N, C-alpha and C positions, 0 to 999 in steps of 0.2 A: 374388439378386433385384436387378434395376436400381432406380435412384432412381426413387420414385414420384411425383415432381412433374411427370413427363412425361405430360400427358394428351392423349387423342385425342379429346377432346370439343370442343365450340364453345368459342372463346376468350372468348365473353362470358358464359359460365357462371361465377359467383362461386365462389371458393374458400371463403370464409367464408359459409355459408349462413344464418347468424344475422343478417348484416348486410346480405344481398341484398335489393334493393328488391322489395317485393311479396311476399316469401316468407312473412313473419309480419306479419299485419295487426294482431295484438293480443297481448298476453301469453297464452301458453298456460297451461293448468293446471300444467304443471311449473315454468314460469318464476314464476308466482305463488307456488308452494310454495318455490321456491329463494330467493326474497326474504324470505319468513318465516324460513327456516333462517338467511341471513345475519344477520338482526336479533337472533336468539337466540346470544349469545356464549357460550362454554363456560368454565366455571370450572375451569381448568387446575390452579390451586393445590390444589384438593381431590384431583385425580388424582395429582398429585405427592406430596402428603402421605400419600396412601393407598397409596403405592408401586405404583400401577397404571401409571406410566409412569416413564422414567429422566430423569435430569437434562438431558442433551443434548437429548432430545426436548422437554422443559418449556421449556428456554431458547429452543429455535429457535421453537417454534410460538407461544409469547406474544410474542416479538419480531416474528415474520413477519406475524402477523395484524394488527399495528398499523401496518405500513409503508404508504406510498402507493405506487401503481404506479410512480413515477418512483424511489422508493428501492429497490423490489424489483429494478429493472433493475440498479442499481449493486451491490446485495448479491449477486445470482445471478450475477455476473461472477467471483466468487471461487470457484475450484475446490473449496475446503473446504465453503464454504457451499452450493454446489451439491450435493455429495455428502451433506451433512447434510440438506439438504431432502428428497432422495429417501427416505434412511433414516428420517426422522421420519415422512413421510406413510404409508410402508409400515408402520412398527412401529404407529403409531396405529389403521391399518386392522385390524392383525392382533390387537391386545391389547385393544381396547375393544369391548364388546359392546352397550352402549346405542345405540339406534337414533338417538335426538336428536343424539348426538355424533357419530356415524358420518356421519350427514347433513351435518353442518357441516363435517367434515374433507373429505369427497368434494366439497363445493361449493366450499370454499376452494382445493382442488387444481384443480378444473375452471376456477375463475376464473383462476388462475395460468397455466394453459396457454392460455386464451383471450386473455389479455393479450399473449401471446407464443408463437407456435406452436413455435419453435425449443425451447422449453424442454421438449418431450417427449424430446429427447435426454439430459435430465438422468436420466431413468428407465431409458433405454436404456443410458447409460454406467455406471449403478449396477448394474444387472442383469449387465452384462457383467464388471464387476470383481469381482463375487460369484459368478459362474458360475450365476446364477439366471435363471429365466424372468421376463421383463418383464410377462408377461400374468397369471400365476396369482394375484397379489394382487388383480387387478381382476375375473377371471373367476370367482374365488371369490364375489365379491360379488353376482354374478348369481343365486346361490342363496339370498340373504337373503329373509326374508318381506316386508320393508318395499319397497313398490313405488318410493318415491322413491330409496332407496339403489340399487335395482337399475338404475334407469334413468339415475342420475348416474353409476354406474360404467360403464354402457354408453356413455355419451357420452365418457368419458375414453378407454376402449378405441378408439373409432372415431377420436379425435384423434390418439392415438398410432399407430394403424394407418395413417392418412392422412398425418400430418405428419412422421413418422420417415423417415430416410433408408433404412432396411432394410425397414420394413413388416411385415406380419403373414403368415405362411406355415403351411401344413401342418395339423396337427390343431387348432391354435388358431384358426386362420381358419376351418375348418370349423365348429367348436364354436360360435363367436360368430355365423356367419351362420345356423347351424341355430336358434340362440337367437333372432335377430332375427326369422326366418321364424316361429316359434312365437308370438313376440308379435304379429306381424301377424294371427294367426288366433285370438288370445285374445279371448274375448267381452268386451265392455264394458270395453275397456283405456283407463283415464283418461289414460294418457300415451302413446297410440298416435301423436300428433303428434311427440313427441320420438323414439319408435322410428323414425318416417318420415325425421326428420332425420339420424339416425344412418346410415340406409340411403342417403340421398341423398349423404352425404359418402363412404361406402364405394364407391358405384357410379361415383364418378368414376375409380376406378382399374380399368384393363382386367382385371388378374389378379383382382381381387375380383368383377368382373362374371362372369367366367367360372366361378368357384366359386359364386357364388349361383345361376347357371343349374343347377350340377351338383347343388346341394341341393334342387332343385325350387322355388326361390324365386318364379318367375314366377306359379305357381298360387296362391301365398300373398298376393302382390299383388293379383291379381285377386280372390280371395277377399275380401279386406279393401274393395276397391273396391265389391263387391257388397252391402256391409253398410249402404248408404245412408249415407255419411260426408258431413260438411259440405264445404264447396267447398275450404276450406284442405287438409284432408287428402286430398281427391281430387287436387288439384294436386300435391301432395308424392309421392302414390303413382305418378301418372302420370309425373312427373318421374323417377322410378327407372326405369320402363319406357323413357323416352326415352333415359337413359343406356345401358341395355342395348342399345338398337336402334342405337347407333353402331358396334358390332361386327358385322361381316358374318356371320360364323359363327354368332354368337348370334341374331341377326335371323333367320336361317333356322331355327334351333330354336324360335323364338318361333312360327313359322308353324304349329306343331303345337298351340298354345294358343288360348284363345278371345279373344286380346287384342283383335283387330279388332272382334269382336262386342261385347264389354264396352265399349270405348272409343266405339263407334258409338252405344251406348245413352246413355252420358254426353253425348256431343255433342249428341244429340237434345234432352236436357232441360236442359242447363246454359245459364245466361245469364251466366256469369262470362268475362270476355274472356280472363283469363290461363289458365282451364282450356281454354277453345277454342284458345287458341294453342299449349299444350303438346301437345294431343292431335294438332292438324295436323302439328306439328313431328314427333311420333312416326310418323304415317302416312307423311310423306315419307321418314324414314328407312327405314321397312319395305318401300318401294317402291324407294329408290334405293341402300341399302347392301348388300343381298345380291349376291354375285357369281353366284349361279346364276339365270338367266333365269326358270327354272320357279318359284322361291321369290317373286320379285317378282310374277309372273304369279298365283300362288296368292293372294297378298295382295290384288292388285288385284281379283280375282274375289270375294273376300270382302268387300271395301269396296263393291263394286257390289251384291252380294247384300244387304248390310245398310244399304241406301239412304244411304251416304255422299255420293253424287252429289247426291241431293235436298238434304241439309244444307247442302253447299257452295253449291247455287243460292241457298238462303235467306240465307247469310251474305254472298254478293255483293251482295245487296240492302242490306246494312248498311254504315254508314260507320265505318271503323276508322282511327283515327289511327297504329296501328302498322304501319309499311311491311312489315316481315318478315311480319306476319301476312297482309296482303293478298297478298303474294307466294306465300305458302304456299296460300292459297285458289286462286289461278290456277293454280299448277303442278300442285296435285293435281286440279283440274278437268280439266286438259288431259291428264294421264296416265290418268286413269280414263275419259274419254270415248274415248280411244285404244284403251284395254283393251276397252271395250263393243263397239267394231267388230270387234275380232278374236275376241270370244267367241262360241263356238257355243252353242246352246241346251242341249247335254248338259254343257258347262262350267258353265253357269249352274245347271243341275240339280244337278250334283254337288256344287257349292259349297253349295247350300241343304241338301242331305243331310248334308254334313260339319258344318255350322253347328248341325244338331240342332233347327232351327226351321222345320219344315215348315208350309206353308200352302198354301192353294188358288190358287196362281199359275198363270197360264194354261197353262204347259207340261204340268201334271199331266193335263189333259183334252184334250190334242191328239192325235188319232190319227196325224197325221204324225210328231210326235215319236217315239211309241213304234215305229212302223213303221221309221223310220230308225235308231232307237238301241237297240233292244231287245239286239241283239248285243252292245253295249258294255258292258252290264250283267254280262257275263261275264269282261270284261278284269281283269287283275291280281288274279287268283284270286277273282274275284266280290266285289270290294271293296265295290262299291255295294250289292248285295243284302245282304252282311253287314252293312252300316251300316244298312240299312233294318230288317232284322230285330233289330239291337240296339236300335234306338228302340222297337220293338215290344215288347221284353223290359224296357227300362228306364224308358221315358217314362210319365209320370202324366198328360200333356196329352191330353184327348180329340182335339183337332184333328189333333196329330201322330199319333195312333193311327189316326185316320180316313184321313189322307193316305198314310201308309206301307202300310195294308192295301189301299187303292185301288191304289197303284204295284206292289205285288206281284202283284195280280191283273192288272193290265195287261201286266207283264212276261210272266206265264204265257200270256195271250191272244195275245201277238205273237211269242213264241219257242217253237218246237215241242216243246223238250225243258224247257220251263220248269218244268213240274210236278215232274219227277224232280229238277231242280236245287234248287228250293225245299224238296222234301222232305229232301234229303240235307243241307241247310244248317239243318234244324230250323225252317224258317219256317213250315210247315204247322201245326205244334204251337203254335207262338206265336199264330197267327191263330185256331185253334180256341179257345184260351183265351178270346179277347176275345169270343166268342159269349155269354159270360156276363157281360160288363162291364156297369156300372151304367149308362152313359150309352148312350141309344138309337141315337145317330148312330154311335157306336164299333160297336155290335152289327150295325147295318146294312150298314156298310161291311166288317166282317169276314165278314158272311154272304155279300155279294156276291164277295168273294175267295175264299171256301170254294167257292161254286158254280163259279167259274172254274177252280179247282184240280181240281175232279171231272169237268169237261166232257172227253169224248174228242176230239170234233172240232168245231173252231170253224167250219169251213166248213158242216158239217151243222147246227150251231146256228143259223148265219145264215139257213138256209133254214127251219128249224123256227119261227123267230121270225115268218116270214112267215104261218105257219098256227099259232097257239098252241093249236090243239086236239090237234095231234101231240106225243107225248112226246118229251122231251129225253133222249139217250142219256148217262148218267152212268156213274161208276164209284165204287163205295163204298169 
């Protein structure tokens, strides 16, 4: 694996996220706990007298914890001390079970790495010398019940993975990123901000981005964003999506997610400039980075569908000191306005269906749209019809059920073989079930759709409607 210091992200992206301007506005719950842990020094003499730790480890740790940062620099230049430092930390992690002491050991180690990122090589060298995994002592900590220990170990893993020359690969990388993904999904995670910070570090590395996509990480980030987070966590999570969007192939894979929908919702509601900035930067990447024009077009359609142009219009009326933010607003506005001119009504319709957010936009009730586009519903193995039927099966939203039922009926009305197609796709059965729905509007539109499915001859129906006293020909 090549050296991991070669990043393909913006050069303005800080390597040390904890020192980055605006990233952390106040001490996180984790940082507050870490301060408490540092203040509770361990009685190492009792551990030594109780033969719970060996003399070399006792002598190193009691000396090391009293050194100033400057003294540590001098001490850790000695190869013997470097080796002993790794041995002691790993021994203490493996030999001591008391949570409070393990918290202290991990915090001391994390601080040591934070002072000088090249110190991660101490543990790489030790593992190589003893033919051991550098990761196992730390990944084992991820299974501890104490959440502070778990997250402190995660921070150390992320730092070694990002700051070492060799980096993290294979099963170890997959295991760690899966752990991060599960932490993003964990309800009421008090250290979610710390998890996000670790992920921000990891996703600076392109190989790690690819693996995170492979473990379905994007859906976990979007899931966390949907849990009404504070603006700081929103920023960190979107920062992760921004990092992913720098890779063209990954941006293309993100087109299959709800990233535009979810970020558009946040953009509409947020008042925080840094959140606005990172969303717009992500949107620009999604439009500019993909190598396939079709992918960029799909993103543009989705942004138009989710009213991003309207939000940009509102933002243009505000005064921002950030020149890059102003440029992003202008660039996105130009790109989306160009896209709107190129879009057909069917493109917009298909984008709305794919978003899963059907509403009574004008296109649904335009006879001209259905006359001109009914045949297009058969393209790509009936993908539009299948998407509508899936919404009928899965959605709980009465509005979506109404619109989807109406659209299936209009397809049948304007395509001669529509009835048999809908029946083959199991659409008729889905609509029939809605006849018993609790919402009267859903029942009404389902009934209209069923009537259209049963009519034999639409030309004949048009004549009959002129004389309501004549019966309509139907098929049971």
